[in-house]
C-alpha positions in Angstrom: 66.3 0.3 -32.1 63.1 1.2 -30.3 64.1 2.4 -26.8 61.1 0.8 -25.3 61.0 -2.4 -27.5 57.7 -3.9 -28.2 55.2 -4.1 -25.2 54.6 -7.5 -23.8 50.7 -6.7 -23.6 49.4 -6.7 -27.4 47.3 -3.5 -26.1 50.4 -1.6 -24.9 51.4 1.1 -27.2 54.2 3.2 -27.8 54.2 7.0 -28.6 56.9 9.3 -29.9 56.0 13.2 -29.4 58.3 15.4 -31.3 58.3 19.1 -30.3 58.0 20.1 -26.8 56.3 23.5 -26.9 53.2 23.8 -24.8 51.0 21.7 -27.1 53.7 19.0 -27.5 54.4 18.9 -23.7 50.7 18.8 -23.0 50.4 15.7 -25.4 53.4 14.0 -24.0 52.1 14.3 -20.3 48.5 13.3 -20.8 49.7 10.3 -22.8 52.0 9.2 -19.9 49.1 9.7 -17.4 47.0 7.5 -19.7 49.8 4.7 -19.3 51.3 4.9 -22.7 54.9 4.7 -23.1 56.2 8.1 -24.3 59.3 9.3 -25.9 59.6 12.9 -26.1 61.9 14.7 -28.6 63.1 18.2 -29.1 66.4 20.0 -30.4 66.6 22.6 -28.1 68.7 21.6 -24.9 66.9 24.0 -22.3 63.6 22.5 -23.5 64.8 18.9 -23.1 66.2 19.8 -19.5 62.7 21.2 -18.5 60.7 18.4 -19.8 62.9 15.8 -18.2 61.3 17.1 -14.8 58.0 15.7 -15.8 58.7 13.1 -18.4 60.6 9.8 -18.0 62.0 9.6 -21.5 63.4 12.7 -23.1 65.9 12.9 -26.1 67.6 16.0 -27.5 67.8 15.4 -31.4 67.4 16.9 -34.7 63.9 15.2 -35.8 64.2 16.6 -39.5 67.0 13.9 -40.2 65.6 10.4 -40.8 69.0 8.9 -39.9 68.6 10.4 -36.5 64.8 8.9 -36.2 66.3 5.6 -37.4 68.7 5.5 -34.7 66.0 6.2 -32.2 63.9 3.3 -33.6 60.9 5.9 -34.4 59.8 3.5 -37.2 58.8 0.9 -34.6 56.7 3.4 -32.6 52.9 2.6 -32.9 52.1 6.6 -32.9 54.2 9.7 -33.6 52.9 13.2 -33.0 54.7 15.9 -34.7 53.9 18.9 -32.3 56.2 21.3 -34.0 53.9 24.4 -34.8 55.7 27.7 -35.7 58.7 26.4 -37.5 56.9 25.2 -40.4 59.9 23.9 -42.5 61.1 21.7 -39.5 57.5 20.5 -39.1 57.2 19.4 -42.8 60.8 17.9 -42.9 60.0 15.8 -39.6 56.9 14.5 -41.0 58.7 13.5 -44.2 61.4 12.0 -42.0 58.9 9.9 -39.8 57.3 8.8 -43.3 60.7 7.6 -44.8 61.4 5.5 -41.6 58.3 3.8 -42.0 56.0 5.3 -39.0 52.5 3.6 -39.1 50.5 6.7 -37.9 51.6 10.2 -37.9 49.8 12.8 -36.2 50.8 16.3 -37.0 50.0 19.9 -35.7 49.2 22.7 -38.2 49.0 26.5 -37.8 46.7 27.1 -40.6 44.9 25.3 -43.5 47.8 25.6 -46.2 50.4 24.3 -43.5 47.8 21.4 -43.0 47.6 20.6 -46.7 51.5 20.5 -47.1 51.6 18.1 -44.1 49.0 15.7 -45.4 50.8 15.5 -48.8 54.0 15.0 -47.0 52.9 11.9 -45.0 50.9 12.9 -42.2 47.8 10.6 -41.6 46.0 13.2 -39.1 46.5 16.9 -39.0 45.1 18.7 -36.0 44.6 22.7 -35.5 44.7 23.2 -31.8 44.7 26.8 -32.0 41.8 27.0 -34.4 40.1 24.4 -32.4 40.4 26.3 -29.2 39.3 29.3 -30.8 36.1 28.0 -32.0 35.4 26.4 -28.5 36.0 29.8 -26.7 33.8 31.5 -29.1 31.0 29.1 -28.2 31.4 29.5 -24.7 31.8 33.3 -24.6 28.4 33.5 -26.4 26.9 32.4 -22.9 24.7 29.4 -24.5 26.9 26.8 -24.1 28.7 25.4 -21.1 31.3 23.2 -23.1 31.7 22.5 -26.9 33.7 20.0 -28.7 33.7 19.8 -32.5 35.0 16.8 -34.7 36.4 17.0 -38.2 33.3 15.5 -39.8 30.9 18.5 -38.7 29.8 16.5 -35.6 29.7 18.3 -32.5 29.0 17.6 -28.6 27.7 20.3 -26.3 26.8 20.7 -22.7 24.2 23.3 -22.3 21.2 24.3 -20.1 17.8 22.6 -20.8 15.5 24.8 -22.8 12.3 26.0 -21.2 10.1 24.0 -23.6 11.3 20.9 -22.2 11.0 21.5 -18.4 8.4 19.3 -16.7 8.3 16.9 -19.6 9.9 13.8 -20.7 12.5 13.7 -23.5 9.9 11.6 -25.5 7.2 14.2 -24.8 9.1 17.2 -25.7 10.1 15.7 -29.2 13.6 17.5 -29.2 15.1 15.2 -31.3 12.6 15.6 -34.0 12.1 19.3 -33.6 15.8 20.3 -33.7 17.6 17.1 -35.1 20.0 16.5 -32.1 20.1 13.7 -29.5 20.3 14.4 -25.9 22.6 11.7 -24.5 23.0 12.8 -20.9 21.3 14.7 -18.1 22.6 16.2 -15.1 20.6 17.8 -12.2 22.1 20.4 -9.9 24.2 18.4 -7.4 23.8 15.0 -9.0 26.0 13.0 -11.4 25.2 12.9 -15.2 23.0 10.0 -16.0 22.4 8.6 -19.6 19.3 10.0 -21.2 16.1 8.0 -22.2 12.7 8.7 -23.8 11.5 8.5 -20.3 13.9 10.9 -18.5 12.1 14.0 -17.2 13.7 17.4 -17.6 13.7 19.3 -14.6 14.4 23.3 -14.5 18.2 24.0 -14.2 19.0 20.5 -15.7 22.3 20.5 -17.7 22.0 18.4 -21.0 24.8 16.7 -23.1 23.6 17.0 -26.7 25.1 15.6 -29.9 24.6 16.2 -33.6 25.4 18.1 -36.6 27.4 21.2 -35.5 25.0 23.7 -37.1 21.9 21.9 -35.5 23.3 21.6 -31.8 24.4 25.3 -32.3 20.7 26.2 -33.1 19.4 24.1 -30.3 21.8 25.8 -27.8 20.6 29.1 -28.9 17.2 28.2 -27.6 18.1 27.7 -24.0 
């Protein structure tokens, strides 16, 4: 039986996070701050005790056993995040157990591509690679051309970067950045001011920060010109 039951509001969702390492704990805490009902699960008693200091619902359990997940009502949760990383066998068996109890949406953490393929075949609907994604982001930031970088699975990226010299003193329509680089400037921030949505009439000043979206290779190329 689901420990939370069904939410009274049709928009209220429940999430179970299995594996409370750094990644799993961060996911559980962030979901809680966003207002979701979160059940956190780990088989290590010391981890459960530590997590109970910051999370309301924490359970010590062996997530690789479908009978245990059934007892916890995991099949009734809207989403389950399998955040087990280094123990690949436990990760795969947990995803399989979640699939067996009828979880509608399984998110799973993978440490490499082969692990990810196995998780997909076992029943995971979404596989994330947090270490690889963070490594990619840091590499772009270290290059010095980007202030922030987020890439999505389909080769689409959003970056925060300085305005190129060729755009300074001109409107976005006049600079034709979109036709020249194949990217879209979606926001502009002047020093000391809030971000504003960009329009073709937006004038770019020296020192402005841009939020740019588009194909990953194109936004990378655009940022290299700034």
